[in-house]
C-alpha positions as semicolon CSV with decimal commas, in nm:
position;residue;x (nm);y (nm);z (nm)
1;X;0,000;0,000;0,000
2;X;0,253;0,263;0,121
3;X;0,610;0,257;0,248
4;X;0,754;0,450;0,543
5;X;0,907;0,788;0,470
6;X;1,286;0,812;0,471
7;X;1,521;1,109;0,456
8;X;1,531;1,258;0,110
9;X;1,174;1,160;0,024
10;X;0,960;1,427;-0,140
11;X;0,666;1,572;0,051
12;X;0,448;1,803;-0,155
13;X;0,237;2,091;-0,024
14;X;-0,079;2,239;-0,171
15;X;-0,337;2,505;-0,077
16;X;-0,689;2,360;-0,106
17;X;-0,875;2,649;0,052
18;X;-0,731;2,940;0,252
19;X;-0,420;3,101;0,098
20;X;-0,199;3,021;0,397
21;X;0,126;3,081;0,208
22;X;0,018;3,444;0,167
23;X;-0,184;3,525;0,479
24;X;0,003;3,308;0,734
25;X;0,349;3,303;0,580
26;X;0,541;3,302;0,909
27;X;0,347;3,002;1,035
28;X;0,379;2,826;0,700
29;X;0,756;2,879;0,695
30;X;0,784;2,730;1,047
31;X;0,599;2,421;0,934
32;X;0,818;2,387;0,626
33;X;1,135;2,424;0,832
34;X;1,017;2,149;1,067
35;X;0,970;1,907;0,776
36;X;1,303;2,003;0,622
37;X;1,476;1,944;0,956
38;X;1,345;1,587;0,943
39;X;1,535;1,543;0,617
40;X;1,256;1,569;0,361
41;X;1,262;1,746;0,027
42;X;0,962;1,974;-0,014
43;X;0,778;2,040;-0,341
44;X;0,540;2,334;-0,325
45;X;0,226;2,347;-0,537
46;X;0,157;2,595;-0,812
47;X;-0,058;2,820;-0,592
48;X;0,214;2,881;-0,334
49;X;0,227;3,252;-0,256
50;X;-0,095;3,324;-0,443
51;X;-0,413;3,470;-0,300
52;X;-0,765;3,526;-0,430
53;X;-0,918;3,701;-0,127
54;X;-1,054;3,411;0,085
55;X;-0,899;3,130;-0,121
56;X;-0,581;3,039;-0,304
57;X;-0,745;3,015;-0,647
58;X;-1,054;2,910;-0,838
59;X;-1,193;2,558;-0,784
60;X;-1,028;2,437;-1,107
61;X;-0,697;2,604;-1,024
62;X;-0,689;2,447;-0,680
63;X;-0,783;2,107;-0,821
64;X;-0,513;2,127;-1,087
65;X;-0,254;2,215;-0,823
66;X;-0,339;1,896;-0,634
67;X;-0,375;1,688;-0,954
68;X;-0,021;1,775;-1,062
69;X;0,109;1,644;-0,730
70;X;-0,107;1,331;-0,747
71;X;0,036;1,254;-1,091
72;X;0,399;1,298;-0,989
73;X;0,539;0,947;-0,928
74;X;0,827;1,077;-0,715
75;X;0,610;1,226;-0,440
76;X;0,555;1,010;-0,130
77;X;0,325;1,229;0,084
78;X;0,091;1,523;0,017
79;X;0,013;1,777;0,292
80;X;-0,213;2,084;0,281
81;X;-0,100;2,423;0,399
82;X;-0,421;2,451;0,606
83;X;-0,798;2,419;0,569
84;X;-1,065;2,681;0,513
85;X;-1,419;2,658;0,383
86;X;-1,433;2,571;0,013
87;X;-1,240;2,251;-0,061
88;X;-1,570;2,085;-0,157
89;X;-1,577;2,295;-0,474
90;X;-1,269;2,107;-0,599
91;X;-1,429;1,761;-0,591
92;X;-1,566;1,742;-0,949
93;X;-1,224;1,830;-1,093
94;X;-0,991;1,599;-0,898
95;X;-0,797;1,316;-1,064
96;X;-0,910;1,018;-0,858
97;X;-0,756;0,773;-1,103
98;X;-0,412;0,926;-1,046
99;X;-0,446;0,860;-0,674
100;X;-0,573;0,507;-0,741
101;X;-0,287;0,416;-0,976
102;X;-0,008;0,592;-0,789
103;X;-0,106;0,596;-0,418
104;X;0,048;0,853;-0,186
105;X;0,013;0,923;0,185
106;X;-0,263;1,184;0,173
107;X;-0,300;1,381;0,497
108;X;-0,511;1,673;0,616
109;X;-0,784;1,792;0,848
110;X;-1,067;2,039;0,879
111;X;-1,190;2,152;0,535
112;X;-0,958;1,894;0,374
113;X;-1,213;1,636;0,500
114;X;-1,390;1,687;0,166
115;X;-1,083;1,581;-0,032
116;X;-0,990;1,295;0,201
117;X;-1,335;1,137;0,206
118;X;-1,386;1,187;-0,167
119;X;-1,052;1,019;-0,244
120;X;-1,141;0,731;-0,015
121;X;-1,493;0,700;-0,159
122;X;-1,363;0,687;-0,516
123;X;-1,061;0,460;-0,461
124;X;-1,096;0,265;-0,135
125;X;-0,742;0,368;-0,040
126;X;-0,690;0,483;0,319
127;X;-0,626;0,849;0,390
128;X;-0,514;1,019;0,708
129;X;-0,687;1,276;0,925
130;X;-0,380;1,458;1,043
131;X;-0,151;1,760;1,039
132;X;-0,128;2,042;0,790
133;X;0,188;2,243;0,733
134;X;0,093;2,589;0,857
135;X;-0,189;2,538;1,104
136;X;-0,044;2,228;1,273
137;X;0,330;2,188;1,208
138;X;0,371;2,566;1,228
139;X;0,265;2,561;1,596
140;X;0,515;2,655;1,868
141;X;0,669;2,426;2,134
142;X;0,595;2,250;2,356
143;X;0,278;2,133;2,181
144;X;0,430;2,085;1,837
145;X;0,696;1,855;1,981
146;X;0,429;1,594;2,059
147;X;0,267;1,641;1,717
148;X;0,604;1,591;1,547
149;X;0,676;1,279;1,750
150;X;0,340;1,128;1,656
151;X;0,407;1,216;1,291
152;X;0,737;1,028;1,307
153;X;0,581;0,732;1,488
154;X;0,310;0,691;1,225
155;X;0,486;0,772;0,899
156;X;0,863;0,731;0,939
157;X;0,877;0,373;1,060
158;X;0,686;0,048;1,023
159;X;0,390;0,046;1,256
160;X;0,366;-0,224;1,520
161;X;0,005;-0,346;1,513
162;X;-0,197;-0,325;1,733
163;X;-0,099;0,037;1,799
164;X;-0,246;0,221;2,098
165;X;-0,300;0,590;2,033
166;X;-0,123;0,792;2,306
167;X;-0,286;1,064;2,513
168;X;-0,059;1,372;2,520
169;X;-0,002;1,512;2,870
170;X;-0,103;1,869;2,778
171;X;-0,321;2,046;2,525
172;X;-0,428;2,394;2,419
173;X;-0,673;2,573;2,196
174;X;-0,532;2,914;2,283
175;X;-0,533;3,136;1,973
176;X;-0,235;3,356;2,066
177;X;0,097;3,304;1,885
178;X;-0,060;3,223;1,550
179;X;0,205;3,406;1,347
180;X;0,469;3,524;1,592
181;X;0,533;3,422;1,952
182;X;0,430;3,697;2,193
183;X;0,336;3,513;2,512
184;X;0,305;3,163;2,652
185;X;-0,007;2,968;2,563
186;X;-0,235;2,820;2,825
187;X;-0,145;2,457;2,896
188;X;-0,429;2,234;3,011
189;X;-0,365;1,895;3,175
190;X;-0,505;1,639;2,937
191;X;-0,755;1,354;2,954
192;X;-1,015;1,188;2,734
193;X;-1,376;1,146;2,843
194;X;-1,586;0,831;2,862
195;X;-1,928;0,952;2,749
196;X;-2,077;0,604;2,711
197;X;-1,878;0,291;2,805
198;X;-1,813;-0,009;2,586
199;X;-1,587;-0,166;2,324
200;X;-1,631;-0,173;1,946
201;X;-1,421;-0,251;1,640
202;X;-1,487;-0,122;1,292
203;X;-1,378;0,084;0,994
204;X;-1,288;0,442;1,089
205;X;-1,472;0,703;0,884
206;X;-1,538;1,072;0,933
207;X;-1,367;1,404;0,990
208;X;-1,485;1,761;1,022
209;X;-1,864;1,773;1,052
210;X;-1,911;2,124;0,919
211;X;-1,719;2,025;0,605
212;X;-1,934;1,713;0,564
213;X;-2,232;1,948;0,543
214;X;-2,101;2,065;0,206
215;X;-2,100;1,729;0,024
216;X;-2,287;1,464;0,223
217;X;-2,535;1,274;0,008
218;X;-2,322;1,315;-0,307
219;X;-2,114;1,051;-0,491
220;X;-1,806;1,196;-0,323
221;X;-1,920;1,098;0,026
222;X;-1,834;0,741;0,138
223;X;-2,118;0,499;0,195
224;X;-2,151;0,450;0,570
225;X;-2,165;0,081;0,658
226;X;-2,307;-0,110;0,952
227;X;-2,046;-0,121;1,228
228;X;-1,843;0,180;1,121
229;X;-1,669;0,389;1,387
230;X;-1,733;0,760;1,339
231;X;-1,464;1,022;1,387
232;X;-1,636;1,359;1,438
233;X;-1,483;1,697;1,516
234;X;-1,530;2,068;1,461
235;X;-1,381;2,405;1,544
236;X;-1,504;2,747;1,654
237;X;-1,874;2,660;1,643
238;X;-2,156;2,751;1,875
239;X;-2,372;2,487;2,038
240;X;-2,651;2,583;1,797
241;X;-2,435;2,489;1,495
242;X;-2,315;2,173;1,670
243;X;-2,677;2,064;1,714
244;X;-2,756;2,141;1,350
245;X;-2,462;1,934;1,228
246;X;-2,526;1,636;1,456
247;X;-2,890;1,643;1,345
248;X;-2,775;1,638;0,983
249;X;-2,588;1,311;1,045
250;X;-2,889;1,168;1,226
251;X;-3,125;1,258;0,940
252;X;-2,893;1,085;0,694
253;X;-2,919;0,767;0,903
254;X;-2,548;0,766;0,988
255;X;-2,590;0,720;1,363
256;X;-2,811;0,415;1,301
257;X;-2,511;0,230;1,153
258;X;-2,230;0,341;1,383
259;X;-2,081;0,098;1,635
260;X;-1,891;0,372;1,823
261;X;-1,816;0,743;1,806
262;X;-1,488;0,929;1,860
263;X;-1,535;1,300;1,930
264;X;-1,231;1,520;1,886
265;X;-1,163;1,818;2,108
266;X;-1,370;2,114;1,987
267;X;-1,140;2,414;1,952
268;X;-1,289;2,740;2,081
269;X;-1,634;2,590;2,139
270;X;-1,911;2,833;2,244
271;X;-2,184;2,680;2,459
272;X;-2,388;3,006;2,445
273;X;-2,421;3,002;2,822
274;X;-2,588;2,661;2,832
275;X;-2,307;2,481;3,014
276;X;-2,356;2,188;2,773
277;X;-2,071;2,009;2,599
278;X;-2,079;1,884;2,239
279;X;-2,129;1,530;2,366
280;X;-2,442;1,641;2,554
281;X;-2,585;1,757;2,223
282;X;-2,479;1,431;2,058
283;X;-2,655;1,223;2,322
284;X;-2,980;1,408;2,250
285;X;-2,954;1,305;1,886
286;X;-2,879;0,941;1,969
287;X;-3,213;0,892;2,149
288;X;-3,075;0,647;2,403
289;X;-2,857;0,442;2,165
290;X;-2,592;0,302;2,400
291;X;-2,292;0,275;2,167
292;X;-1,943;0,349;2,304
293;X;-1,851;0,718;2,286
294;X;-1,514;0,868;2,374
295;X;-1,471;1,245;2,368
296;X;-1,201;1,513;2,378
297;X;-0,963;1,304;2,165
298;X;-0,652;1,486;2,038
299;X;-0,695;1,434;1,665
300;X;-0,811;1,763;1,521
301;X;-0,775;2,142;1,558
302;X;-0,631;2,160;1,909
303;X;-0,263;2,102;1,984
304;X;-0,101;1,849;1,996
305;X;-0,253;1,646;1,711
306;X;-0,230;1,273;1,644
307;X;-0,322;1,150;1,295
308;X;-0,587;0,881;1,242
309;X;-0,631;0,635;0,950
310;X;-0,958;0,685;0,763
311;X;-1,073;0,363;0,598
312;X;-0,888;0,120;0,825
313;X;-1,008;-0,079;1,126
314;X;-0,971;0,056;1,478
315;X;-1,089;-0,048;1,823
316;X;-1,255;0,192;2,063
317;X;-1,256;0,102;2,431
318;X;-1,434;0,403;2,574
319;X;-1,450;0,248;2,921
320;X;-1,071;0,251;2,949
321;X;-1,023;0,553;2,720
322;X;-0,825;0,363;2,458
323;X;-0,816;0,383;2,079
324;X;-0,621;0,112;1,900
325;X;-0,523;0,093;1,532
326;X;-0,574;-0,262;1,405
327;X;-0,445;-0,242;1,045
328;X;-0,106;-0,142;0,907
329;X;-0,093;0,092;0,607
330;X;0,265;-0,002;0,517
331;X;0,316;-0,294;0,280
């Protein structure tokens, strides 16, 4: 399927939505430097440094930037600069056959959910909900040190299966120090939350819920199967939007098929004074369905971040707050 990255391998970078190389250049350069320090050769996409107000280019321009990287046989991994809002507009123009015939380690989060799930739906190849160059790898220490270590554990060496996902000792969703370091970020002691106990095994599927809203029900959205484990996360949303998005999944019948749910930490969540957490809203939508649910997992917009394999089998033991990868993506 894939092979572990080694020094000298080419990692390519593209801008599927926000023009991070223009509007967050300092953070982007930090992320690039971190990858180069690991010994990788970087190949930047054609939209690097370009900006069209809220995006890096038109839908076709952004798709062609990614297509050129998908078609390059020398590239081992493709990372986004960051997310945004409009990656779903690229989906009709992407070269799915190129990914199918020349697989690469395709990683991203947030708005990149649209590209990841579409690629998986069209090819059946696993993709990875994980770091982007600017927003994740451009973070400051100490948080980025854990993210980098997890990146190395997952992609730079053969994985020992079963693999238990670690819980980092600290986390933050503090928004200071986005471009330049001005003060120390708030460090929270870390833990995951057992919302409903139990154990389940199944195919991991999911990503950013607000992004799913833009293409669910289309041919680019994977068919949810009985027994799937859902990975769900979001950022900077109010409880009202969280309810809307959970209800969307319910109305599509997705919760009826899930065997367990993993909720990522919600960065900068606004409970609108209700005191309710995202998992409280989720439980309302589940109507008493007692599947295992584990919440506040470090796999999304907060720091540190640990990547997760979409399309491969995992085990969720919410009672003991454990997530275990059961399939290796290296051949």
